[in-house]
C-alpha positions as CSV (number, residue, x, y, z in Angstrom):
1,M,22.4,-0.9,-24.6
2,I,20.4,-4.1,-24.7
3,P,21.4,-6.9,-26.9
4,R,18.6,-9.7,-27.2
5,V,19.2,-13.1,-28.7
6,Q,15.8,-13.8,-30.4
7,K,14.3,-17.2,-30.9
8,R,16.0,-19.2,-33.7
9,G,14.1,-19.6,-36.8
10,S,14.2,-21.7,-40.1
11,R,13.3,-18.9,-42.8
12,T,16.0,-16.4,-43.6
13,Y,14.0,-14.8,-46.3
14,G,10.9,-14.4,-43.8
15,L,13.1,-12.5,-41.3
16,L,14.7,-10.3,-43.8
17,Y,11.3,-9.4,-45.2
18,Y,10.4,-8.3,-41.7
19,L,13.6,-6.1,-41.3
20,Y,13.4,-4.6,-44.6
21,K,9.4,-3.9,-44.5
22,V,8.9,-0.2,-44.4
23,G,6.2,1.1,-42.1
24,G,4.3,-1.2,-39.6
25,T,2.2,-0.5,-36.4
26,H,5.0,-1.4,-34.1
27,D,8.6,0.0,-34.2
28,A,7.9,1.6,-37.6
29,H,10.7,0.7,-40.0
30,V,12.3,3.7,-41.8
31,D,15.0,3.5,-44.4
32,P,15.9,-0.1,-43.8
33,H,19.5,-0.7,-44.9
34,L,22.6,-2.7,-44.2
35,V,25.3,-1.1,-41.9
36,A,27.7,-4.1,-41.9
37,S,27.8,-7.7,-43.2
38,W,30.2,-10.7,-43.5
39,D,31.1,-9.2,-47.0
40,N,31.4,-5.7,-47.8
41,G,30.1,-6.5,-51.3
42,A,26.8,-8.2,-49.9
43,P,23.6,-6.8,-51.7
44,D,21.7,-4.4,-49.7
45,P,18.0,-4.4,-50.8
46,G,17.4,-1.1,-49.0
47,R,19.7,1.1,-50.8
48,D,20.5,-0.8,-54.0
49,P,17.6,-0.8,-56.2
50,N,19.2,-3.8,-58.4
51,A,19.4,-5.9,-55.1
52,T,16.6,-8.1,-53.8
53,L,15.8,-9.8,-50.7
54,T,16.0,-13.1,-52.5
55,Q,19.7,-12.8,-53.4
56,L,20.7,-11.7,-49.9
57,A,18.7,-14.7,-48.3
58,Q,20.4,-17.0,-50.8
59,L,23.9,-15.7,-50.0
60,L,23.3,-15.9,-46.3
61,D,21.9,-19.6,-46.7
62,Q,24.6,-20.8,-49.0
63,P,26.8,-22.6,-46.5
64,V,23.9,-24.3,-45.0
65,E,22.8,-25.5,-48.5
66,N,26.4,-26.9,-49.1
67,I,26.3,-29.5,-46.5
68,D,24.2,-32.6,-46.4
69,E,20.5,-32.1,-45.3
70,A,20.8,-34.5,-42.6
71,E,23.7,-32.3,-40.9
72,R,22.0,-29.0,-41.3
73,P,20.9,-27.4,-38.0
74,N,17.1,-27.6,-37.3
75,K,16.7,-24.0,-36.8
76,H,19.5,-22.4,-38.6
77,V,18.8,-18.8,-38.4
78,W,20.3,-16.7,-35.6
79,H,18.8,-13.3,-34.8
80,L,20.1,-10.6,-32.5
81,S,18.6,-7.2,-31.8
82,V,20.8,-4.5,-30.3
83,R,19.0,-1.4,-28.9
84,N,20.2,1.8,-27.3
85,A,18.4,3.6,-24.5
86,T,15.9,6.5,-25.5
87,E,18.4,9.2,-23.8
88,D,21.3,7.9,-25.6
89,R,22.8,9.9,-28.7
90,I,21.9,8.7,-32.2
91,L,24.7,6.6,-33.5
92,T,26.0,6.7,-37.0
93,D,25.8,4.0,-39.5
94,D,29.7,3.4,-39.1
95,E,29.3,3.1,-35.3
96,W,26.4,0.7,-35.6
97,G,28.6,-1.4,-38.0
98,D,31.5,-1.7,-35.6
99,I,29.0,-2.6,-32.8
100,A,27.5,-5.4,-35.1
101,R,31.1,-6.7,-36.0
102,R,31.9,-7.0,-32.2
103,M,28.7,-8.5,-31.5
104,V,28.8,-11.5,-33.9
105,A,32.6,-12.0,-32.8
106,A,31.5,-12.0,-29.2
107,A,28.7,-14.6,-29.7
108,G,30.8,-16.9,-31.8
109,I,29.2,-16.2,-35.1
110,D,32.3,-14.7,-36.4
111,D,35.9,-15.1,-35.9
112,P,37.8,-12.1,-37.5
113,E,41.2,-13.2,-36.3
114,E,40.9,-16.7,-38.0
115,D,39.1,-15.1,-41.1
116,S,36.4,-17.6,-40.6
117,G,32.9,-17.5,-39.6
118,C,29.0,-17.6,-40.3
119,R,27.5,-15.4,-42.8
120,W,25.6,-12.5,-41.2
121,A,24.2,-9.1,-42.2
122,A,23.2,-6.1,-39.7
123,V,20.1,-4.1,-40.7
124,R,19.0,-0.7,-39.4
125,H,15.7,0.4,-39.7
126,A,15.5,2.9,-36.9
127,D,17.6,5.4,-35.1
128,D,18.1,3.5,-31.9
129,H,18.6,-0.1,-32.8
130,I,19.8,-2.8,-35.3
131,H,19.0,-6.4,-36.2
132,I,21.8,-9.0,-36.9
133,V,20.7,-11.9,-39.0
134,A,23.0,-14.8,-39.4
135,T,23.1,-18.6,-40.6
136,R,24.7,-21.0,-38.3
137,V,27.0,-22.9,-40.7
138,R,30.5,-21.6,-41.6
139,E,32.0,-21.8,-45.1
140,D,33.8,-25.0,-44.2
141,G,30.7,-26.7,-42.9
142,Y,31.4,-26.3,-39.2
143,K,28.6,-25.3,-36.8
144,P,29.8,-22.9,-33.9
145,D,28.8,-23.5,-30.3
146,L,26.3,-20.8,-29.5
147,N,25.4,-22.0,-25.9
148,F,26.3,-19.0,-24.1
149,D,25.9,-16.3,-26.8
150,A,23.5,-14.3,-24.8
151,H,26.0,-13.9,-21.9
152,R,28.9,-13.1,-24.2
153,V,26.9,-10.4,-26.1
154,Q,25.9,-8.8,-22.8
155,A,29.5,-8.6,-21.6
156,E,30.4,-7.0,-24.9
157,A,27.5,-4.4,-24.5
158,R,28.9,-3.4,-21.3
159,L,32.3,-2.5,-22.8
160,L,30.7,-0.6,-25.7
161,E,28.6,1.5,-23.4
162,A,31.7,2.5,-21.7
163,E,33.5,3.2,-25.0
164,L,30.7,5.1,-26.7
165,G,29.6,7.1,-23.6
166,L,26.0,5.4,-23.7
167,R,23.8,4.5,-20.7
168,R,25.6,2.1,-18.5
169,L,23.3,-0.9,-17.5
170,N,23.8,-3.0,-14.7
171,K,25.4,-6.5,-15.1
172,G,22.9,-9.2,-14.4
173,D,23.5,-12.6,-12.5
174,G,21.2,-14.7,-14.3
175,T,18.5,-14.6,-11.5
176,A,16.1,-12.1,-13.3
177,A,12.7,-13.0,-14.4
178,R,12.4,-13.7,-18.2
179,R,11.5,-10.8,-20.1
180,P,8.5,-10.5,-22.2
181,T,9.2,-11.1,-26.1
182,S,8.5,-8.8,-28.7
183,A,5.5,-10.6,-29.7
184,E,4.0,-10.5,-26.3
185,R,4.6,-6.8,-25.9
186,H,2.9,-6.2,-29.2
187,K,0.1,-8.5,-28.3
188,A,-0.3,-6.5,-25.1
189,E,-0.6,-3.1,-27.1
190,R,-3.0,-4.6,-29.3
191,Q,-5.1,-5.8,-26.4
192,D,-4.6,-2.4,-24.6
193,R,-3.0,-4.1,-21.7
194,E,-0.8,-2.1,-19.2
195,R,1.5,-5.2,-19.0
196,T,2.0,-8.4,-21.0
197,A,0.3,-11.5,-20.0
198,R,3.5,-12.9,-18.7
199,E,3.9,-10.0,-16.4
200,E,0.5,-10.0,-15.3
201,L,0.6,-13.8,-14.4
202,R,3.8,-13.2,-12.6
203,E,2.3,-10.6,-10.4
204,T,-0.8,-12.8,-9.7
205,V,1.3,-15.8,-8.9
206,R,3.5,-13.7,-6.4
207,R,0.5,-12.4,-4.8
208,A,-1.1,-15.7,-4.4
209,A,2.2,-17.2,-2.9
210,A,2.7,-14.4,-0.3
211,G,2.6,-16.1,3.1
212,V,1.0,-19.5,2.0
213,Q,1.5,-22.4,4.1
214,S,0.3,-25.1,1.8
215,E,-0.2,-26.1,-1.9
216,E,-3.9,-26.4,-1.3
217,E,-3.9,-22.7,0.0
218,F,-1.7,-21.6,-3.1
219,F,-4.0,-23.1,-5.7
220,D,-7.0,-21.8,-4.1
221,R,-5.8,-18.2,-4.1
222,L,-4.8,-18.7,-7.8
223,K,-8.3,-20.0,-8.8
224,A,-9.8,-16.9,-6.7
225,A,-7.8,-14.5,-8.6
226,G,-9.5,-15.8,-11.9
227,V,-6.6,-17.3,-13.8
228,L,-6.6,-20.6,-15.4
229,V,-4.7,-23.4,-13.6
230,Q,-3.3,-26.7,-14.9
231,Q,-1.5,-29.0,-12.5
232,R,1.4,-31.6,-13.7
233,V,0.9,-34.8,-11.8
234,A,3.1,-37.8,-12.0
235,P,1.9,-41.4,-12.4
236,S,2.2,-42.0,-8.8
237,G,-0.1,-39.1,-8.0
238,D,2.5,-36.7,-6.8
239,L,2.2,-33.1,-7.9
240,L,5.2,-31.9,-9.9
241,G,4.3,-28.5,-11.4
242,Y,1.8,-26.1,-12.4
243,K,1.0,-23.7,-15.4
244,V,-1.1,-20.7,-15.4
245,A,-3.2,-18.6,-18.2
246,L,-5.3,-15.5,-18.5
247,T,-8.7,-16.4,-19.4
248,D,-8.6,-13.9,-22.3
249,D,-5.1,-14.4,-23.6
250,L,-5.6,-16.8,-26.4
251,N,-3.2,-18.1,-29.3
252,K,-4.2,-18.2,-32.8
253,D,-6.2,-21.4,-32.3
254,G,-8.2,-19.7,-29.6
255,E,-6.8,-21.5,-26.9
256,P,-5.3,-20.1,-23.6
257,V,-1.7,-19.4,-23.6
258,F,-0.2,-21.1,-20.5
259,Y,3.1,-20.3,-18.7
260,P,4.7,-22.7,-16.2
261,G,5.6,-21.0,-13.0
262,S,9.5,-21.4,-13.7
263,K,9.0,-19.5,-16.9
264,L,7.6,-16.6,-15.1
265,A,10.4,-16.1,-12.6
266,P,12.9,-18.5,-11.2
267,D,11.4,-18.6,-7.7
268,L,7.9,-19.4,-8.8
269,S,8.3,-23.0,-9.7
270,L,6.4,-25.2,-7.4
271,P,9.5,-26.7,-5.8
272,R,10.7,-23.1,-5.1
273,I,7.4,-21.9,-3.8
274,R,7.3,-25.2,-1.5
275,E,10.6,-24.0,0.1
276,R,8.9,-20.9,1.4
277,W,6.8,-22.9,4.0
278,V,9.4,-25.4,4.8
279,G,10.4,-24.7,8.3
280,D,7.3,-22.6,9.4
281,A,6.8,-23.8,13.0
282,S,3.5,-22.0,13.8
283,G,0.2,-23.2,12.2
284,P,-2.0,-20.8,10.4
285,D,-4.1,-19.9,13.3
286,Q,-1.6,-19.6,16.2
287,G,-1.1,-16.3,17.9
288,V,-3.5,-14.5,15.5
289,P,-5.6,-11.8,17.1
290,T,-9.1,-11.6,15.4
291,D,-12.0,-9.5,15.2
292,R,-14.4,-11.0,17.6
293,S,-17.1,-8.3,17.2
294,S,-17.9,-9.3,13.8
295,G,-18.2,-12.9,14.9
296,S,-15.6,-14.1,12.5
297,G,-12.1,-15.6,12.8
298,R,-10.6,-13.0,10.4
299,I,-7.7,-10.9,11.7
300,R,-8.4,-7.1,11.7
301,P,-6.6,-5.2,8.7
302,S,-5.2,-2.9,11.3
303,D,-3.9,-5.5,13.7
304,A,-2.4,-7.3,10.7
305,R,-0.7,-4.1,9.6
306,R,0.6,-3.4,13.1
307,Q,2.1,-7.0,13.4
308,A,3.8,-6.6,9.9
309,T,5.3,-3.3,11.1
310,T,6.8,-5.2,14.1
311,A,8.1,-8.1,12.0
312,S,9.6,-5.7,9.4
313,W,11.4,-3.7,12.2
314,Q,12.8,-7.1,13.5
315,A,13.9,-8.0,10.0
316,V,15.7,-4.6,9.6
317,L,17.7,-5.3,12.7
318,I,18.9,-8.7,11.3
319,I,19.5,-7.1,7.8
320,D,21.9,-4.7,9.7
321,Q,23.9,-7.4,11.5
322,G,22.8,-10.8,10.2
323,E,24.4,-13.6,8.2
324,D,24.0,-13.4,4.4
325,G,21.6,-16.5,4.3
326,Q,19.4,-14.8,6.8
327,I,19.4,-11.5,5.0
328,S,18.7,-13.2,1.7
329,A,15.6,-14.8,3.3
330,L,14.3,-11.7,4.8
331,I,14.4,-9.6,1.8
332,A,12.4,-12.3,-0.2
333,A,10.0,-12.5,2.5
334,G,9.8,-8.6,2.7
335,G,8.9,-9.0,-1.1
336,E,5.9,-11.2,0.3
337,V,4.8,-8.4,2.7
338,L,4.9,-5.9,-0.1
339,D,2.9,-8.2,-2.4
340,A,0.3,-8.9,0.3
341,L,0.2,-5.1,1.1
342,A,-0.4,-4.3,-2.4
343,K,-3.2,-6.8,-2.7
344,T,-5.0,-5.3,0.2
345,S,-4.4,-1.7,-0.2
346,A,-6.8,1.1,-0.4
347,L,-7.4,3.0,-3.6
348,N,-5.4,5.9,-2.6
349,T,-2.2,3.8,-2.1
350,R,-3.0,0.8,-4.5
351,R,-1.1,1.9,-7.7
352,E,2.2,2.9,-6.0
353,L,2.1,-0.2,-3.8
354,R,1.6,-2.3,-6.7
355,D,4.4,-0.7,-8.6
356,A,6.6,-1.1,-5.8
357,A,5.9,-4.7,-5.3
358,F,6.2,-5.4,-9.1
359,V,9.8,-3.7,-9.3
360,F,10.9,-5.1,-5.9
361,E,10.5,-8.7,-7.1
362,R,13.8,-8.3,-8.9
363,A,15.5,-7.5,-5.5
364,T,14.2,-10.7,-3.9
365,R,16.5,-13.1,-5.9
366,S,20.3,-13.6,-5.7
367,H,22.8,-16.4,-5.8
368,I,23.0,-16.3,-2.0
369,R,21.0,-19.1,-0.6
370,A,18.2,-18.0,1.7
371,E,17.9,-19.5,5.2
372,R,14.0,-19.7,5.0
373,Q,13.6,-20.4,8.9
374,D,14.8,-16.8,9.6
375,A,11.9,-15.4,7.7
376,R,8.9,-17.0,9.5
377,G,7.9,-13.7,11.1
378,L,7.8,-11.8,7.9
379,R,6.0,-14.6,6.0
380,K,3.4,-14.9,9.0
381,A,2.9,-11.1,8.7
382,A,2.2,-11.4,4.9
383,R,-0.4,-14.2,5.3
384,D,-2.1,-12.2,8.0
385,L,-2.3,-9.1,5.7
386,V,-4.0,-11.4,3.2
387,R,-6.3,-12.9,5.8
388,G,-7.3,-9.5,7.0
389,G,-8.4,-8.5,3.6
390,P,-8.7,-5.2,1.9
391,A,-8.3,-2.1,4.3
392,L,-9.9,1.2,3.6
393,G,-7.7,4.3,3.8
394,R,-9.5,5.6,6.8
395,V,-9.4,5.5,10.6
396,E,-7.0,2.9,12.0
397,D,-6.7,1.0,9.2
398,G,-5.4,3.8,7.0
399,A,-3.2,5.1,9.8
400,T,-1.6,1.6,10.3
401,T,-1.2,1.5,6.5
402,A,0.8,4.7,6.7
403,M,2.9,3.2,9.7
404,L,3.6,-0.1,7.7
405,I,4.6,1.8,4.5
406,D,7.2,3.8,6.7
407,M,8.7,0.5,7.9
408,V,8.5,-1.3,4.8
409,F,10.4,1.7,3.2
410,F,13.1,1.2,5.7
411,L,13.3,-2.5,5.1
412,V,13.5,-1.7,1.3
413,T,16.2,0.8,1.7
414,A,18.3,-1.6,3.8
415,A,17.9,-4.2,1.3
416,A,19.1,-1.8,-1.4
417,Q,22.1,-1.0,0.7
418,W,22.9,-4.6,1.4
419,H,22.6,-5.6,-2.3
420,A,24.8,-2.8,-3.2
421,M,27.5,-3.9,-0.7
422,K,27.3,-7.3,-2.3
423,G,27.8,-6.0,-5.7
424,H,24.3,-7.1,-6.7
425,A,23.7,-4.0,-9.0
426,Q,20.3,-5.0,-10.6
427,Q,18.8,-6.0,-7.4
428,A,20.1,-2.9,-5.5
429,A,18.6,-0.6,-8.4
430,A,15.3,-2.4,-8.2
431,A,15.1,-1.8,-4.5
432,R,15.9,1.8,-4.8
433,Q,13.1,2.2,-7.5
434,A,10.8,0.2,-5.2
435,A,11.7,2.8,-2.3
436,E,10.4,5.6,-4.5
437,H,7.2,4.2,-5.1
438,L,6.9,3.6,-1.5
439,R,7.8,7.3,-0.8
440,A,4.7,8.3,-3.1
441,A,2.6,5.8,-1.5
442,Y,3.4,7.2,1.9
443,Q,2.7,10.7,0.9
444,A,-0.8,9.6,-0.2
445,A,-1.5,7.6,2.9
446,A,-0.1,9.7,5.9
447,P,-1.2,13.3,5.5
448,M,-4.8,12.6,6.6
449,H,-3.7,11.0,9.8
450,L,-0.7,13.1,10.7
451,G,-3.1,16.3,10.1
452,V,-5.4,15.0,13.0
453,M,-2.5,14.8,15.2
454,R,-1.1,18.2,14.5
455,D,-4.5,19.7,15.0
456,R,-4.5,18.0,18.5
457,G,-1.1,19.3,19.0
458,R,-1.9,22.9,18.1
459,R,-5.0,22.8,20.5
460,M,-2.9,21.7,23.5
461,S,-2.4,24.3,26.1
462,L,0.9,26.4,26.3
463,P,1.8,24.7,29.7
464,L,1.4,21.2,28.0
465,Q,3.2,22.2,24.8
466,R,6.0,23.5,26.7
467,K,6.1,20.1,28.6
468,Q,6.6,18.3,25.5
469,T,9.1,20.6,24.2
470,A,11.0,19.9,27.4
471,Y,10.8,16.1,26.7
472,L,12.1,16.7,23.3
473,R,15.1,18.8,24.4
474,Q,15.9,16.2,27.0
475,A,15.6,13.3,24.7
476,V,17.3,14.7,21.5
477,P,18.9,17.9,22.3
478,E,20.9,17.9,19.2
479,L,17.9,17.7,16.9
480,A,15.5,19.7,19.0
481,G,15.9,22.9,17.0
482,Q,15.2,21.2,13.8
483,V,12.4,19.3,15.0
484,L,10.6,22.2,16.5
485,A,10.9,24.3,13.2
486,E,9.0,21.4,11.4
487,P,5.2,21.4,10.6
488,G,5.0,18.0,12.1
489,W,6.3,19.0,15.5
490,Y,2.7,19.3,16.8
491,A,1.9,15.8,15.6
492,L,4.9,14.7,17.7
493,A,3.9,16.9,20.6
494,S,0.5,15.1,20.5
495,T,1.9,11.9,20.4
496,L,4.3,12.4,23.3
497,A,1.3,13.5,25.3
498,D,-0.5,10.4,24.4
499,V,2.7,8.3,25.3
500,E,2.6,9.8,28.6
501,R,-1.4,9.3,29.2
502,A,-0.5,5.5,28.3
503,G,1.9,5.4,31.2
504,H,5.3,5.7,29.6
505,D,8.2,8.1,30.1
506,P,8.0,10.3,27.1
507,A,11.7,11.5,27.1
508,A,13.0,7.8,27.6
509,L,10.9,6.4,25.0
510,L,11.6,9.3,22.3
511,A,15.4,8.9,23.1
512,E,15.0,5.2,22.3
513,A,13.1,5.8,19.2
514,A,15.8,8.3,17.9
515,E,18.5,6.1,18.7
516,R,17.1,3.3,16.7
517,R,17.4,5.2,13.5
518,E,19.8,7.7,11.9
519,L,17.5,10.8,11.5
520,G,20.1,13.4,9.9
521,T,18.9,12.8,6.4
522,A,15.1,12.6,7.0
523,E,13.1,15.3,5.4
524,S,10.7,15.3,8.4
525,I,12.2,13.8,11.7
526,S,8.9,14.6,13.4
527,D,6.9,12.1,11.1
528,V,9.4,9.3,11.5
529,L,9.4,9.6,15.3
530,V,5.6,9.8,15.6
531,W,5.2,6.5,13.9
532,R,8.1,4.9,15.9
533,L,6.6,6.1,19.2
534,R,3.0,5.0,18.4
535,R,4.4,1.5,17.5
536,M,6.6,1.2,20.4
537,A,4.0,2.5,22.9
538,D,1.1,0.4,21.4
539,L,-0.7,3.5,20.7
540,P,-3.8,3.8,18.0
541,A,-2.1,4.9,14.9
542,D,-5.3,7.0,14.2
543,A,-5.8,9.7,16.8
544,S,-9.1,10.9,15.6
545,R,-11.1,9.2,18.3
546,L,-8.8,9.9,21.0
547,P,-9.9,12.4,23.6
548,E,-8.2,15.9,23.5
549,H,-5.3,16.3,25.7
550,A,-6.2,17.8,29.2
551,T,-5.0,21.3,30.2
552,A,-4.3,20.3,33.7
553,T,-1.0,19.0,34.7
554,P,-1.0,15.2,33.8
555,S,-0.4,12.5,36.4
556,A,3.1,11.1,37.3
557,T,4.5,8.5,35.0
558,R,6.3,5.5,35.2
559,P,9.4,4.5,33.2
560,A,8.9,2.3,30.1
561,A,10.2,-1.2,30.2
562,K,13.8,-1.4,28.5
563,R,13.3,-2.6,24.9
564,P,16.3,-4.6,23.7
565,T,18.0,-3.2,20.7
566,K,20.4,-5.2,18.4
567,G,21.6,-2.3,16.3
568,K,20.9,1.4,15.0
569,E,19.0,1.8,11.9
570,R,20.3,3.0,8.6
571,P,19.7,6.3,7.0
572,A,16.1,7.5,7.3
573,N,13.4,7.6,4.7
574,S,14.0,10.9,3.0
575,R,10.2,11.6,2.5
């Protein structure tokens, strides 16, 4: 059940006209009628042929008209809509009437115990929702305090959901982005937009902010994205804020509709964006491997993805054992990595990654203050992804994309578990939803590259296959039977051979890879271990250009260097 306090107005008749109007292109009105009101004898223009909208509007406005004009509220019309989920049962008029009475009491419009309150009427013109219109002056001239009406009706909605057996929504904490208004949604439908202008701009600004290190870089990215930007400058010349608009989103006067960053999301105001790069110790070009073959200073997309995978793994270790401020910062920075990945993704993963980033932004905000200095690695990874530019879904770029999606899935899952542990219901739900999109993106990105490794594994000589089987049984004896039965075993066998050729001890590295992550719930243990081993051994993610495995006995190996571990991973990606 979603109660939404609409913008206050000054024309009671105009709102009633809309509520009782039959038909329409949006939310078609059918059989509009009263289900409850301040007075059981209130006229109902929908069911009583002798009642008129003018009569009902005059009765609602009467207490307002009875006080001096100077004391009347500037916008005296209060409007609340209450909508059920599509899967909820259809409520009766009596049930909707009871809901309306409880909502106006919770908001402070009415006070049944004191037998006093404002005049109000609840109109039903569809199966799944009602509208409540009220005037904000009581019979005695008192104007109730409605400052926290939205919070109070939300709390009442949670109680009603439980009592009526309706879909239970998660309780918010005030950190969510502002929802588009009905007018914005209808405008998007008329313009055949997938999302409202507010949502498109929020996504664009978030992508522009991913990994930025200066105001200049941020505004350059916004302009490059094709949005209109206006800056708010103090008389001293200091930059105070900004607002953005889509070039084709115009008001009735033909002017662009601008939205300040703070109205798109709480963390998109200029001061909050500045907080992201405060404490970044490294400059933009320090420690960045570049593609020298092209003669440019741009980082290779595959290198950027490898670095992002490593940074994400390090972040997961801290989410497992770190302090709340550290974890909050890492989850927020993980959102920047996801935004950057969506921005630079290939066509086969673009839609799912975009949707994952769009829903995960809700998980990046809570009331726990972020310790931003702990997120430098992830923020640099996000910046390098953007600097690397779009990656094709082929060869090393495509394979490292699959590797990164695998690790970001893990980061997002860890974020969901942390939020759930902290009681952040909406954030946890958003992270779980993002994980589903990431799973779909992985399934689009990985098969091509895993297939190459499986073919190489199948072509290995039987003695070499037996050797990899022995490494598997030595490293993870409790999982060996399950892994050997998986189609992905051949890709893992091929990877173990690559690990050995690179000079590592395959059994030791495999044991370490398995120890770092609980594997019992993984749909494909082999897939998980393939990406872990290729990252840990610094092997190419794409094996299509590697030589075939020799059938002769490989040379002796040397043990891999001991890698520090800070903790075990959480439950595996159940792909």
